[in-house]
C-alpha positions in Angstrom: 96.8 108.9 102.1 98.6 110.8 104.8 102.2 111.9 104.5 103.3 109.4 107.1 101.6 106.5 105.3 103.1 107.7 102.0 106.5 107.6 103.6 106.0 104.1 104.9 105.1 103.1 101.3 108.2 104.8 100.0 110.4 102.8 102.3 108.7 99.6 101.3 109.7 100.3 97.6 113.4 100.6 98.4 114.2 97.0 97.4 116.7 95.4 97.7 117.3 97.4 100.9 114.9 96.7 103.7 113.3 98.8 106.3 115.2 98.8 109.6 118.5 98.1 107.7 121.5 98.3 110.1 124.1 100.9 109.4 126.9 99.5 107.2 130.3 99.4 109.0 132.3 101.5 106.5 132.9 105.1 105.4 130.5 106.4 102.8 132.6 109.5 102.2 136.4 110.1 102.7 138.1 113.4 102.1 141.9 113.6 102.1 143.3 117.1 102.0 140.6 118.1 99.5 141.2 121.5 98.0 139.9 123.9 95.4 141.6 126.9 93.9 139.9 128.8 91.1 141.5 130.2 88.0 141.7 133.7 89.5 143.7 132.3 92.4 140.9 132.2 95.0 141.5 129.4 97.5 138.0 128.4 98.3 138.9 125.1 100.0 142.5 124.9 101.4 142.7 121.2 102.4 139.9 119.4 104.3 140.3 115.9 105.7 137.3 114.1 107.2 135.3 110.9 107.1 131.6 110.3 107.1 130.4 106.9 108.1 127.7 105.1 106.1 124.3 106.0 107.6 125.6 109.1 109.3 124.2 112.6 109.1 127.1 115.1 108.9 126.5 118.8 109.0 128.8 121.5 107.6 128.6 125.0 109.3 130.7 128.0 108.6 130.6 131.8 107.8 129.6 133.1 104.4 132.3 132.3 101.9 133.9 129.7 104.1 133.9 127.0 101.3 130.8 125.0 102.4 129.1 124.9 99.1 132.3 124.4 97.2 133.1 121.4 99.4 129.7 119.8 98.9 129.9 120.7 95.2 133.1 118.7 94.9 131.6 115.7 96.6 128.6 115.9 94.3 130.9 116.0 91.2 129.7 119.5 90.3 133.0 121.2 91.1 136.3 119.7 90.1 138.9 119.5 92.9 142.4 121.0 92.3 144.1 119.2 95.2 143.7 116.2 97.4 141.2 113.4 97.0 137.5 112.7 97.7 136.0 109.2 97.6 132.2 108.9 97.6 130.4 105.5 97.8 133.8 103.9 97.1 134.6 106.0 93.9 137.0 108.8 93.4 134.9 111.9 92.5 137.6 113.1 89.9 138.2 109.7 88.4 134.8 108.1 88.2 132.2 110.9 88.6 129.5 109.0 86.7 129.7 106.1 89.2 129.4 108.7 92.0 126.3 110.3 90.4 124.5 107.0 90.2 124.7 106.7 94.0 123.9 110.1 95.2 121.0 112.6 95.4 121.8 116.3 95.4 119.7 119.4 96.1 121.6 122.6 95.7 120.9 125.9 97.5 119.7 127.4 94.2 117.0 125.1 93.0 117.7 123.7 89.6 114.2 123.4 88.3 112.6 123.9 84.9 110.0 126.5 85.6 107.9 125.4 82.5 107.6 121.8 83.8 105.0 120.7 86.3 106.1 119.3 89.7 105.2 115.8 88.6 107.0 116.2 85.2 110.2 117.3 86.9 110.2 114.4 89.3 109.4 111.8 86.6 112.2 113.2 84.5 114.6 113.0 87.4 113.6 109.4 88.0 114.0 108.4 84.4 117.5 110.0 84.3 118.3 107.8 87.3 117.3 104.7 85.5 113.7 104.2 86.7 111.2 102.8 84.2 108.5 105.3 83.3 105.7 103.6 85.3 108.0 103.2 88.3 109.0 106.9 88.1 105.4 108.0 87.9 104.4 105.9 90.9 107.3 107.1 93.0 106.8 110.7 92.1 103.2 110.4 93.2 104.3 108.9 96.5 107.0 111.5 97.1 104.6 114.4 96.4 102.3 113.0 99.1 105.3 112.6 101.5 106.1 116.3 100.9 102.3 117.2 101.1 102.5 118.5 97.6 100.1 116.2 95.8 97.7 119.1 95.1 100.6 120.9 93.3 101.5 118.0 91.1 100.0 119.5 87.9 101.0 123.1 88.5 104.0 124.6 86.6 106.9 125.4 88.8 107.0 129.0 87.7 103.6 129.5 89.5 104.9 128.1 92.8 106.4 130.0 95.7 110.2 129.7 96.4 109.6 127.5 99.4 107.3 125.2 97.5 109.8 124.9 94.6 112.4 124.0 97.2 110.3 121.2 98.5 109.8 119.9 94.9 113.5 120.0 94.3 114.2 118.1 97.5 111.6 115.5 96.6 113.2 115.1 93.1 116.6 114.5 94.8 115.0 111.4 96.5 113.4 109.9 93.4 116.0 107.0 93.2 116.3 106.7 97.0 120.0 107.3 96.9 122.3 105.7 99.5 124.0 109.1 99.9 122.2 112.5 99.9 123.8 115.9 99.6 121.8 118.9 100.7 122.9 122.5 100.5 120.8 124.7 102.8 117.8 122.3 102.4 115.1 124.1 104.3 116.0 127.7 103.4 112.8 129.5 102.5 110.4 126.9 104.0 107.7 127.7 106.5 108.1 126.1 109.9 105.5 123.4 109.2 107.2 122.3 105.9 110.6 122.4 107.5 109.5 120.2 110.4 107.9 117.8 107.9 111.1 117.5 105.9 113.1 116.9 109.0 110.7 114.0 109.9 111.1 112.6 106.4 114.9 112.7 106.5 115.0 111.1 109.9 112.7 108.3 108.7 114.8 107.6 105.6 117.9 107.5 107.7 116.5 105.2 110.3 114.9 102.8 107.9 117.2 102.9 104.9 120.5 103.8 106.5 120.8 106.7 104.2 124.0 108.9 104.5 123.3 112.6 104.6 125.7 115.5 104.3 124.2 119.0 104.6 125.2 122.6 104.9 123.0 124.7 107.0 122.6 128.1 108.6 119.8 126.7 110.9 121.2 125.9 114.3 118.1 123.9 115.2 118.5 121.9 112.1 122.1 121.0 112.9 121.2 120.1 116.5 118.3 117.9 115.5 119.5 116.2 112.4 123.3 115.8 112.6 125.3 113.0 114.3 128.4 115.1 113.8 129.2 118.7 112.7 132.2 120.1 111.0 132.8 123.8 111.3 134.6 125.3 108.3 136.3 128.7 108.2 138.6 130.1 105.6 138.5 126.9 103.6 139.7 124.8 106.5 138.0 122.4 109.0 138.5 124.2 112.3 136.4 122.0 114.6 134.5 118.7 114.4 132.4 116.7 116.8 128.9 115.8 117.9 126.6 118.8 118.5 126.8 118.0 122.3 130.6 117.8 122.3 131.0 121.1 120.4 128.7 122.8 122.9 130.2 121.3 126.0 133.7 122.6 125.0 132.4 126.2 125.4 132.2 127.7 128.9 128.7 128.6 130.0 127.8 132.2 129.7 125.6 134.2 132.0 122.5 135.4 130.2 120.0 137.8 131.7 118.8 136.3 135.0 120.2 132.8 135.1 123.2 131.1 133.5 122.3 129.2 130.3 124.3 126.3 128.8 126.2 127.1 125.6 124.4 126.7 122.3 125.5 125.5 118.9 125.6 129.1 117.9 128.0 129.8 120.8 130.3 127.0 119.5 130.1 128.5 116.0 131.2 131.9 117.3 133.9 130.4 119.4 135.6 128.5 116.6 135.1 131.1 113.8 135.4 134.3 115.8 132.4 135.7 113.8 128.8 136.4 114.7 126.4 134.1 113.0 125.0 135.3 109.7 121.7 134.5 108.2 121.6 132.6 104.9 121.3 134.5 101.7 124.8 135.7 100.8 127.2 132.7 100.6 130.2 134.5 99.3 132.3 134.3 96.2 133.3 130.7 96.4 129.7 129.6 97.1 128.4 131.4 94.0 131.0 129.7 91.9 129.9 126.3 93.3 126.4 127.0 92.3 
């Protein structure tokens, strides 16, 4: 079975949701002055207010240490807010974290995998923890491994896999219960170009057919341009700009480059709003390490 056919099969198993589901007309995520100050006084997030519509893909960009992973960690109930409020899938993350967890998938920047487990074992366990019966979890794990083109790795222990392959297994595990809301922290970091493109296709398919809401942090400008309906640029723990990729780019004056003028890029917008050159992923700052 090809990855595309496996993805079609995955969508068909998403009962009671149906392929081609229209985007619900409500907000899946609401942040109202959300803040996080750590015990040592570090203000990782200073008050962010935004809304993410159901079925929308929202990207968070920002310099290292800007508070991206802390923000997504609070939304995923991994980090407790110290100020403001966040509502995910209709539930306050601080008041009803268990209800939030039942409705989300989460793949962190640092993969949280048991290196002694096989790829299949990890995914079945994740499915069981999310309430799937054993047989259903085994079947869905097999389909998702085909979707991610990892079926030949299903019986291999995670310790023997490359970092990029472990990342793909972790992403597949986050989809085991086909959550209505998916949080991804630097999802394709460490992937080769073919695997990255394949994951983008998978994510677009799930969004189109299941109206899945996606919030992701990324250092990949192409990823933000292709996947995100809107992007929020975060700097110093604050939301400094927000809009569609096209709107963010169009607000920047065109710059002459080499021979002919070239239109502004998303990286130009990033530089304009943060005043900092773009940094590659890998060192996400003190607040990001705390969130992990």
